[in-house]
C-alpha positions as CSV (number, residue, x, y, z in Angstrom):
1,M,-23.9,57.7,-179.2
2,A,-25.3,59.8,-182.1
3,H,-28.8,59.5,-182.7
4,D,-30.8,61.2,-185.7
5,M,-34.2,62.0,-184.2
6,S,-35.9,63.4,-187.4
7,H,-39.5,63.0,-186.7
8,G,-39.0,61.5,-183.5
9,I,-38.0,58.1,-184.9
10,P,-34.4,57.3,-183.8
11,H,-32.0,55.9,-185.8
12,G,-29.0,54.3,-183.8
13,D,-28.1,52.0,-181.0
14,S,-30.9,49.9,-179.4
15,H,-29.9,48.1,-176.2
16,G,-28.4,45.3,-178.4
17,G,-26.2,48.0,-180.3
18,H,-28.5,48.2,-183.3
19,Y,-32.2,47.4,-184.3
20,S,-34.2,46.4,-187.5
21,G,-36.3,48.8,-189.3
22,G,-40.3,48.5,-189.6
23,F,-42.4,46.1,-187.9
24,V,-39.5,44.1,-186.5
25,R,-38.2,47.0,-184.7
26,W,-41.4,47.0,-182.7
27,L,-41.6,43.5,-182.1
28,E,-37.8,43.1,-180.6
29,T,-37.6,46.5,-179.0
30,T,-36.6,46.7,-175.4
31,N,-36.8,50.6,-175.3
32,H,-39.1,51.8,-172.6
33,K,-40.4,54.8,-174.9
34,D,-41.1,52.4,-177.8
35,I,-42.7,49.9,-175.5
36,G,-44.8,52.9,-173.9
37,I,-45.8,54.0,-177.3
38,M,-47.2,50.5,-177.9
39,Y,-49.1,50.2,-174.9
40,L,-50.8,53.8,-175.7
41,I,-51.7,52.9,-179.2
42,F,-53.0,49.4,-177.9
43,G,-55.1,51.2,-175.3
44,F,-56.8,53.7,-177.4
45,V,-57.4,50.8,-180.1
46,M,-59.3,48.9,-177.4
47,L,-61.0,52.4,-176.3
48,F,-62.7,52.6,-179.8
49,V,-63.5,48.8,-179.7
50,G,-65.3,49.0,-176.2
51,G,-66.7,52.3,-177.0
52,A,-68.4,51.1,-180.4
53,M,-69.8,48.1,-178.3
54,I,-71.5,50.6,-175.6
55,L,-72.8,53.0,-178.3
56,A,-74.6,50.0,-180.0
57,V,-76.1,49.4,-176.3
58,R,-77.0,53.1,-176.1
59,A,-78.8,52.9,-179.6
60,E,-80.9,49.8,-178.3
61,L,-81.8,51.8,-175.2
62,F,-82.7,55.2,-177.0
63,Q,-86.3,54.0,-177.1
64,P,-88.2,51.1,-175.0
65,G,-88.7,47.8,-176.6
66,L,-86.3,45.5,-178.5
67,Q,-85.2,47.8,-181.5
68,L,-81.9,46.5,-182.8
69,M,-80.7,43.2,-181.0
70,Q,-82.0,40.4,-179.0
71,P,-81.0,40.4,-175.1
72,E,-78.7,37.6,-175.5
73,F,-76.3,39.8,-177.8
74,F,-77.0,43.0,-175.5
75,N,-75.4,40.9,-172.7
76,Q,-72.3,40.2,-174.9
77,L,-72.0,43.9,-175.6
78,I,-72.3,45.1,-172.1
79,T,-69.9,42.4,-170.6
80,L,-67.2,42.9,-173.5
81,H,-67.5,46.8,-172.8
82,G,-66.7,46.4,-169.0
83,L,-63.8,44.0,-169.6
84,I,-62.3,46.1,-172.5
85,M,-62.6,49.2,-170.9
86,V,-61.0,48.0,-167.7
87,F,-58.3,45.5,-168.8
88,G,-57.8,46.3,-172.5
89,F,-58.2,50.3,-172.2
90,A,-57.4,51.8,-168.7
91,M,-54.6,49.6,-167.6
92,P,-52.7,49.5,-170.8
93,V,-52.8,53.3,-171.1
94,A,-51.5,53.8,-167.5
95,T,-48.7,51.2,-168.1
96,G,-47.9,53.0,-171.2
97,L,-47.5,56.4,-169.3
98,A,-45.4,54.5,-166.7
99,N,-43.3,52.9,-169.3
100,Y,-42.7,56.3,-171.3
101,M,-42.3,58.6,-168.3
102,L,-41.1,56.9,-165.2
103,P,-37.4,56.4,-166.2
104,M,-37.4,59.9,-167.2
105,V,-39.0,61.5,-164.1
106,I,-36.5,59.5,-161.9
107,G,-33.4,59.9,-164.0
108,A,-33.1,56.3,-164.9
109,P,-31.5,55.0,-168.2
110,D,-34.4,52.7,-169.0
111,M,-36.8,50.3,-167.0
112,A,-35.0,47.7,-164.9
113,L,-36.2,44.7,-166.8
114,P,-36.2,45.6,-170.6
115,R,-37.0,42.1,-172.0
116,L,-39.7,41.3,-169.5
117,N,-41.2,44.7,-170.5
118,N,-41.1,43.7,-174.2
119,W,-42.7,40.4,-173.2
120,G,-45.3,42.2,-170.9
121,F,-46.6,44.1,-173.8
122,W,-46.7,41.4,-176.4
123,I,-48.8,39.3,-174.4
124,L,-51.6,41.9,-174.5
125,P,-52.7,41.8,-178.4
126,P,-53.3,37.8,-178.3
127,A,-55.3,38.4,-175.0
128,A,-57.4,41.0,-176.7
129,V,-58.2,38.7,-179.8
130,M,-58.9,35.8,-177.3
131,L,-61.5,38.0,-175.3
132,T,-63.2,39.4,-178.4
133,L,-62.9,36.6,-180.9
134,P,-66.1,34.3,-179.8
135,F,-68.1,37.8,-180.2
136,F,-67.0,38.2,-184.0
137,L,-67.5,34.6,-184.5
138,G,-70.8,34.6,-183.0
139,I,-71.8,37.4,-185.4
140,F,-71.3,34.9,-188.1
141,G,-73.2,32.3,-186.5
142,I,-70.2,30.1,-185.3
143,G,-70.4,29.2,-181.7
144,S,-72.5,30.6,-178.9
145,G,-71.1,34.2,-178.8
146,A,-68.8,36.1,-176.3
147,V,-68.9,36.1,-172.4
148,D,-72.2,37.3,-171.7
149,T,-72.4,37.3,-167.6
150,G,-71.6,40.8,-167.0
151,W,-68.1,42.1,-166.3
152,T,-68.5,40.5,-162.8
153,M,-68.9,36.9,-164.1
154,Y,-71.2,36.0,-161.1
155,A,-71.7,32.3,-160.5
156,P,-73.9,30.5,-161.3
157,L,-74.1,32.0,-164.7
158,S,-70.6,32.0,-165.3
159,I,-70.5,28.2,-164.9
160,Q,-73.7,27.6,-167.3
161,S,-72.5,30.1,-170.0
162,G,-71.2,29.3,-173.5
163,W,-67.7,29.0,-174.7
164,G,-67.2,32.8,-174.6
165,M,-66.6,32.3,-170.8
166,D,-63.8,30.0,-171.4
167,F,-62.1,32.5,-173.9
168,A,-62.5,35.2,-171.4
169,I,-60.9,33.1,-168.6
170,F,-57.7,32.5,-170.8
171,A,-57.7,36.2,-172.0
172,I,-57.9,37.2,-168.1
173,H,-54.9,35.0,-167.4
174,M,-52.9,36.7,-170.2
175,L,-54.0,39.9,-169.0
176,G,-53.2,39.5,-165.6
177,V,-49.7,38.0,-166.4
178,S,-49.1,41.2,-168.3
179,S,-50.1,43.3,-165.4
180,I,-47.9,41.4,-162.8
181,L,-44.9,41.6,-165.1
182,G,-45.3,45.2,-165.7
183,S,-45.8,45.9,-161.9
184,I,-42.4,44.0,-160.9
185,N,-40.7,46.0,-163.4
186,V,-42.1,49.2,-162.1
187,I,-41.2,48.1,-158.5
188,V,-37.6,47.1,-159.4
189,T,-37.1,50.2,-161.5
190,I,-38.2,52.6,-158.8
191,V,-36.4,50.8,-156.1
192,N,-33.1,50.4,-157.7
193,M,-32.6,52.9,-160.6
194,R,-33.3,56.4,-159.3
195,A,-30.9,58.9,-159.9
196,P,-28.1,59.4,-157.2
197,G,-29.3,61.7,-154.4
198,M,-33.1,60.8,-155.1
199,T,-34.4,59.5,-151.9
200,L,-38.0,57.9,-151.6
201,M,-39.4,61.1,-150.3
202,K,-37.7,63.4,-153.1
203,M,-39.1,61.1,-155.6
204,P,-42.1,62.8,-157.9
205,L,-45.5,61.9,-157.0
206,F,-45.9,60.3,-160.6
207,A,-43.4,57.5,-159.5
208,H,-45.3,57.2,-155.9
209,G,-48.6,56.7,-157.7
210,F,-47.4,53.9,-159.8
211,L,-45.4,52.1,-156.9
212,M,-48.7,51.8,-155.2
213,T,-50.5,50.8,-158.1
214,A,-47.8,47.9,-158.9
215,V,-48.3,46.8,-155.0
216,L,-51.8,46.5,-155.7
217,L,-51.8,44.6,-158.6
218,I,-49.3,42.2,-157.4
219,T,-51.5,41.7,-154.5
220,I,-54.8,41.3,-156.4
221,M,-54.4,39.8,-159.9
222,P,-53.4,36.3,-158.6
223,V,-56.3,36.0,-156.4
224,F,-58.5,36.7,-159.6
225,A,-56.5,34.2,-161.6
226,G,-57.2,31.8,-158.8
227,G,-60.8,32.6,-158.8
228,V,-61.3,32.3,-162.7
229,T,-59.5,28.9,-162.8
230,M,-62.0,27.5,-160.0
231,V,-64.7,28.7,-162.5
232,L,-63.0,26.8,-165.4
233,M,-62.8,23.8,-163.1
234,D,-66.6,23.9,-162.1
235,R,-67.4,24.2,-165.8
236,H,-65.3,21.4,-167.2
237,F,-64.0,19.1,-164.4
238,D,-67.2,18.5,-162.2
239,T,-65.9,20.5,-159.0
240,H,-68.4,22.6,-157.1
241,F,-66.4,25.7,-155.7
242,F,-69.5,28.0,-156.8
243,N,-72.1,25.5,-157.5
244,A,-74.6,25.4,-154.9
245,A,-76.3,22.2,-156.0
246,G,-73.0,20.3,-155.2
247,G,-72.3,22.4,-151.9
248,G,-70.5,25.1,-153.3
249,D,-71.1,28.6,-152.7
250,P,-71.7,31.3,-155.3
251,V,-71.3,34.2,-153.0
252,L,-67.6,32.9,-152.4
253,W,-67.1,34.0,-156.2
254,Q,-68.4,37.4,-155.2
255,H,-65.8,37.5,-152.7
256,I,-63.0,36.7,-154.9
257,F,-64.0,38.8,-157.8
258,W,-64.6,41.9,-155.5
259,F,-61.2,41.3,-153.7
260,M,-59.8,42.2,-157.2
261,G,-62.7,44.4,-158.7
262,H,-62.5,47.1,-155.8
263,P,-58.8,47.7,-155.7
264,E,-58.8,47.9,-159.4
265,V,-60.6,51.3,-159.0
266,Y,-57.4,52.6,-157.2
267,V,-55.2,50.8,-159.7
268,L,-56.9,53.1,-162.3
269,L,-56.8,56.1,-159.9
270,L,-53.5,56.2,-158.5
271,P,-51.3,56.5,-161.5
272,I,-53.5,59.6,-162.4
273,A,-53.4,60.9,-158.7
274,G,-49.6,60.9,-159.3
275,A,-50.0,62.7,-162.6
276,I,-52.2,65.4,-161.7
277,P,-50.0,67.4,-159.3
278,H,-47.4,67.5,-162.1
279,V,-49.9,69.3,-164.3
280,L,-51.3,71.6,-161.6
281,E,-47.7,72.7,-160.7
282,A,-46.9,73.6,-164.3
283,F,-50.0,75.7,-165.0
284,T,-50.5,77.3,-161.4
285,R,-46.7,78.2,-161.4
286,K,-46.5,77.1,-157.6
287,P,-45.0,74.2,-155.9
288,T,-47.0,71.1,-155.1
289,Y,-48.9,71.6,-151.9
290,G,-48.6,68.8,-149.3
291,Y,-46.2,66.3,-150.7
292,K,-45.8,64.2,-148.0
293,A,-49.3,64.1,-147.2
294,Q,-50.1,63.1,-150.7
295,V,-47.6,60.2,-150.5
296,Y,-49.0,58.9,-147.2
297,S,-52.4,59.2,-148.8
298,F,-51.3,56.9,-151.7
299,W,-50.1,54.3,-149.3
300,A,-53.4,54.5,-147.2
301,I,-55.6,54.2,-150.2
302,A,-53.4,51.0,-151.4
303,G,-53.7,49.6,-147.6
304,L,-57.3,50.3,-147.1
305,G,-58.2,49.5,-150.7
306,V,-57.7,45.7,-150.3
307,I,-60.0,45.5,-147.3
308,V,-63.4,47.3,-148.3
309,W,-64.3,44.9,-151.1
310,A,-67.7,43.6,-149.7
311,H,-69.5,46.7,-150.2
312,H,-70.3,45.7,-153.5
313,M,-72.2,42.8,-151.8
314,F,-74.5,44.4,-149.1
315,T,-77.5,42.6,-150.8
316,S,-75.9,39.1,-150.9
317,G,-77.1,38.1,-147.3
318,M,-73.9,39.0,-145.4
319,S,-74.3,39.2,-141.6
320,I,-75.2,42.5,-140.1
321,G,-71.6,42.6,-138.4
322,S,-70.0,42.2,-141.8
323,Q,-72.0,44.9,-143.2
324,I,-71.1,47.2,-140.4
325,Y,-67.5,46.6,-140.8
326,F,-67.5,47.0,-144.6
327,M,-69.7,50.1,-144.4
328,Y,-67.2,51.8,-141.8
329,I,-64.0,50.7,-143.6
330,T,-65.5,51.9,-146.9
331,M,-66.3,55.4,-145.4
332,A,-62.9,55.5,-143.9
333,I,-61.1,55.2,-147.4
334,S,-62.8,58.6,-148.1
335,F,-60.4,60.3,-145.7
336,P,-57.2,59.9,-147.4
337,L,-59.2,60.5,-150.9
338,A,-60.4,63.9,-149.1
339,V,-56.7,64.6,-148.2
340,L,-55.7,64.1,-151.9
341,F,-58.5,66.5,-153.0
342,F,-57.7,69.2,-150.5
343,C,-54.0,69.1,-151.4
344,W,-55.1,69.6,-155.2
345,I,-57.1,72.4,-154.3
346,A,-54.4,74.0,-152.2
347,S,-52.2,73.6,-155.1
348,V,-54.7,75.7,-157.3
349,W,-55.4,78.2,-154.7
350,K,-54.0,81.5,-155.5
351,G,-51.9,80.2,-158.2
352,S,-51.5,82.4,-161.4
353,M,-53.3,79.9,-163.3
354,T,-53.7,79.3,-167.1
355,F,-56.1,77.2,-168.8
356,E,-54.1,75.2,-171.3
357,T,-55.5,72.0,-172.5
358,P,-53.6,69.7,-169.7
359,M,-54.9,72.2,-167.1
360,L,-58.4,72.0,-168.2
361,F,-58.4,68.0,-168.3
362,A,-56.8,68.1,-164.7
363,L,-59.7,70.5,-163.5
364,G,-62.3,68.2,-165.2
365,F,-60.8,65.3,-163.6
366,L,-61.1,67.0,-160.0
367,V,-64.7,68.2,-160.3
368,L,-65.8,65.0,-162.0
369,F,-64.1,62.5,-160.0
370,G,-65.3,64.5,-156.7
371,W,-68.9,63.9,-158.0
372,G,-68.0,59.9,-158.4
373,G,-66.5,59.9,-154.8
374,L,-69.4,61.8,-153.4
375,T,-72.0,59.5,-154.6
376,G,-69.9,56.6,-153.7
377,L,-70.3,57.7,-150.0
378,A,-74.5,57.1,-150.7
379,L,-73.6,53.7,-151.8
380,S,-71.3,52.9,-148.9
381,D,-74.4,53.1,-146.5
382,A,-75.3,49.8,-145.8
383,A,-78.9,50.7,-144.9
384,A,-79.3,53.0,-148.0
385,D,-77.6,50.6,-150.4
386,P,-80.4,48.1,-151.1
387,Q,-82.2,51.0,-152.9
388,Y,-79.2,51.8,-155.3
389,H,-77.9,48.3,-155.7
390,N,-77.8,47.2,-159.4
391,A,-79.7,50.2,-160.3
392,Y,-78.7,52.7,-163.0
393,F,-77.6,55.0,-160.1
394,L,-74.6,52.7,-159.8
395,V,-73.8,52.9,-163.4
396,A,-73.5,56.7,-163.1
397,H,-71.6,56.6,-159.8
398,F,-68.9,54.2,-161.3
399,H,-68.6,56.0,-164.6
400,Y,-68.0,59.3,-162.5
401,A,-65.1,57.4,-161.0
402,F,-63.7,55.6,-163.8
403,Y,-64.0,58.2,-166.8
404,P,-62.5,61.0,-165.2
405,S,-59.5,59.3,-163.7
406,A,-58.9,56.7,-166.6
407,V,-59.7,58.9,-169.5
408,M,-59.7,62.5,-168.4
409,G,-56.9,62.0,-166.0
410,A,-54.9,60.2,-168.7
411,M,-55.8,62.9,-171.4
412,A,-54.3,65.5,-169.0
413,A,-51.0,63.7,-168.4
414,I,-51.0,62.8,-172.3
415,Y,-51.3,66.4,-173.5
416,Y,-48.8,67.6,-170.7
417,W,-46.1,65.5,-171.9
418,L,-46.9,65.1,-175.8
419,P,-44.5,68.1,-176.5
420,K,-41.9,65.9,-174.8
421,W,-42.6,63.0,-176.9
422,T,-43.0,64.5,-180.4
423,G,-41.1,67.7,-180.0
424,H,-44.1,69.9,-181.2
425,M,-46.7,71.9,-179.4
426,L,-50.3,71.3,-179.3
427,N,-53.0,72.6,-181.3
428,E,-54.7,74.3,-178.5
429,T,-58.0,74.9,-180.2
430,L,-58.4,71.3,-180.8
431,G,-57.5,70.3,-177.5
432,K,-60.0,72.7,-175.8
433,W,-62.8,71.4,-178.3
434,H,-62.0,68.0,-177.4
435,F,-62.2,69.1,-173.6
436,W,-65.6,70.6,-173.8
437,V,-67.1,68.3,-176.1
438,A,-66.0,65.4,-173.7
439,V,-67.3,67.1,-170.5
440,V,-70.7,68.3,-172.3
441,G,-71.2,64.7,-173.6
442,F,-70.1,62.9,-170.6
443,N,-72.5,64.7,-168.0
444,I,-75.3,64.5,-170.8
445,T,-74.8,60.9,-170.6
446,F,-74.5,60.0,-166.9
447,I,-76.6,62.7,-165.1
448,P,-79.9,61.0,-166.6
449,Q,-78.8,57.8,-165.2
450,F,-78.7,58.9,-161.6
451,F,-82.4,59.8,-162.1
452,V,-83.7,56.8,-164.0
453,G,-81.7,54.7,-161.3
454,L,-83.1,56.5,-158.3
455,A,-86.7,55.9,-160.1
456,G,-85.8,52.2,-160.0
457,M,-84.3,51.2,-163.5
458,P,-82.2,48.2,-163.1
459,R,-78.9,47.9,-165.1
460,R,-78.2,45.5,-167.7
461,I,-81.6,45.4,-169.3
462,P,-82.3,46.1,-172.9
463,D,-86.0,46.8,-172.6
464,Y,-87.6,49.2,-169.9
465,P,-91.1,50.8,-169.0
466,L,-92.2,53.8,-171.0
467,M,-91.5,56.1,-167.9
468,F,-87.8,55.9,-168.4
469,T,-87.9,56.9,-172.1
470,E,-87.0,60.4,-172.0
471,W,-83.9,60.2,-169.8
472,N,-82.7,57.3,-171.8
473,M,-82.9,59.2,-175.0
474,I,-80.9,62.0,-173.5
475,S,-78.5,59.7,-172.2
476,S,-77.9,57.8,-175.8
477,V,-77.5,61.2,-177.4
478,G,-74.8,62.2,-174.9
479,A,-73.1,58.8,-175.3
480,F,-72.6,59.7,-179.1
481,I,-71.4,63.3,-178.3
482,L,-68.8,61.7,-175.7
483,G,-67.7,59.2,-178.4
484,A,-67.2,61.8,-181.1
485,S,-64.8,63.8,-178.6
486,H,-62.3,61.1,-178.9
487,L,-62.2,61.5,-182.6
488,I,-61.0,64.9,-181.8
489,F,-58.2,63.7,-179.7
490,V,-56.9,61.1,-182.1
491,Y,-56.9,63.8,-185.2
492,N,-55.2,66.2,-182.6
493,V,-52.6,63.7,-181.8
494,I,-51.8,62.7,-185.5
495,Q,-51.7,66.4,-186.4
496,N,-49.1,67.1,-183.4
497,I,-46.9,64.0,-184.4
498,R,-46.8,65.4,-187.9
499,G,-45.7,68.8,-187.1
500,G,-46.5,72.1,-185.4
501,Q,-44.6,74.8,-183.6
502,K,-41.4,73.5,-182.1
503,A,-41.4,72.6,-178.4
504,E,-38.7,74.0,-176.2
505,A,-36.7,71.5,-173.7
506,R,-39.2,73.0,-171.1
507,A,-42.3,73.1,-173.2
508,W,-44.6,74.5,-170.4
509,E,-43.5,77.6,-168.5
510,G,-44.1,76.4,-165.0
511,A,-43.1,72.6,-165.8
512,Q,-40.7,71.2,-163.0
513,G,-39.1,67.8,-163.1
514,L,-36.2,65.9,-164.8
515,E,-37.9,65.3,-167.9
516,W,-38.0,68.9,-168.5
517,T,-34.0,69.2,-168.8
518,V,-33.7,67.1,-171.9
519,P,-34.5,68.4,-175.3
520,S,-37.8,67.8,-176.8
521,P,-38.3,65.1,-178.4
522,A,-36.7,63.5,-175.7
523,P,-33.4,61.4,-177.0
524,Y,-33.9,57.8,-177.6
525,H,-31.7,57.0,-174.4
526,T,-32.8,59.9,-172.2
527,F,-29.8,59.7,-169.5
528,E,-26.4,58.4,-170.7
529,T,-25.1,59.5,-167.3
530,P,-27.7,59.8,-164.5
531,P,-28.4,63.2,-163.2
532,E,-27.3,64.4,-159.8
533,I,-30.2,65.2,-157.5
534,K,-29.4,68.2,-155.1
């Protein structure tokens, strides 16, 4: 099959032997690279939507008193920011990486279920519209605005909230279906389509990370879908699942939500934990340390991840026995995470390191995510947790877990594989600017939040006492710096697609893996004949 790969846009055979040009190509495509690109573009569009919302929130919090918006509007922004960043940005970007790179790293010709793959993506844009539509209608005075319950959607608030909640419930169903379809595809691809000779324990860590992510998603998303359906029933059909006045239990909703909500952290972490060793290996020029230990840690994190959820609920009136169980099992999950950290540190130790952009982001991930993990141990203590619970300390903690994994880890992977996608080497100067502006902005944003949280400032409030003013001003300035860093990223990627120094097949000197054995940019169909694994 001949392919003209000028500018990375293929002209030739698709799965059906031909494909249309223009928009129809993207609508009909079943090629894993095309679908990966669409997921990545969608994810970064949503990053800017969710980011703009939280910048409006930080602008409001720059000074005490109500400056720019009413509390109801503030609540919509906070809620949509959380839902968009988790379901609209972090998960699609991870799925995009899986789609583009998974067949390449395991030597498969494509994903196992290409039409399902196409459908899984095209559910996302309507879901995003459905989630955000009430917000934009509300700005023009139509309806009651977007979902305003906080991203946790706690009952009874979610039962009494306006029509934005109904839109959110249907959007969550669509996003969940997309996740489940993508997960089934990942599992079938990994189990059935590895190159001959690639046993499970020879498979790249990137694939292991995604395998456990897919298992987690298939476990948790149906439970969440059932939960939001129960909320819908309570809202419109006079059931009383969560309505205490009718004999229901609002705390039941918390259990259902956090059964999804806590493993979601590992859904965002595991793909990145699989990608980071590839980056470390390339830029330390030494093999991955503790391959088997890392694989077993992935399994342990996925297994323990679904039985630790109620540490989010220490203040909900649980029995002492439950609190003790969830405290110890939460502390236990730090062991496999610690194993991963020690393996990553040992991978770096005494390597001949160079600090190209992907390596900077990988090291930034290590340091900042470590910080998030350590502050999480403080929150896992059932006796201490009431001091931190729903305070800004918690906001700072989970952003130190989410941002380094979902954003910095994804940036490390994207910068690492970008030459393979576009055929051009990076502008390292812009890449380094992006890294340092992001790290400085991130820490200026969230370090003050630890302090105001310990001093007693609750989250999700549009107004606060004068004593918190200085820290909030610093935090808001940091948020705008952090937002600006992503503009550098977008500019750098566009420049990279347009041109630059030509990339070799092995774009980075120390890079290992099947994906570096094919030309850059990778051909439209990577492996016409599967590679043999010795």
